[in-house]
C-alpha positions, 0 to 999 in steps of 0.5 A: 499499500505504501508503495502505490502512495508513492507512486500516487506523489511521483511528477511524470516524467517527459517520456511519460507525457510525451508519448501521451500526448502523441498517442491522443488523436485530438492533438494533430501531433502527426509532425511530432514523435515522441522522440522529438517531444521529449528532446524538447521537455527534456530540455526545456525541463533542464534549463527550468533547473539552472534558473532560480525562478523557482514558480517557473520549474515548479509552473512546469512540473504542474503542467506535466502533473495535468499532462499526465493527468487530464484526458486528450479533449480535456487538454486539447479541445478545453486546454486544462493545462495550457500556461502561456508562461511555460507552454512551448514544447 
C-alpha cells in the first residue's frame, strides 16, 4: 500500500507525457514524434533547473502533472493545462 502511495506522488517524466500527447488523436501531432517531444521537454526542464525562478520550475512540473492526469479532449479541446508562461514543447 505504501508503494502505491509513493507512486501517486511521483512526477511524470517527459517520456510519459510525450507518449500520451503524441498518441492523442486530437493533438494534430502528425509532424512530431515522441522522441522529438521528449527532447524538447527535457531541454525545457533542464533549462528551468538552471534558473533561480522556482515558480517557473514549479509551474512546469504542475503542467506535466496536469498533462499526465488529463484526458486528451480536456488537453486539446478545453486547454485545461495551457499555461502561456510555460507551454513550449
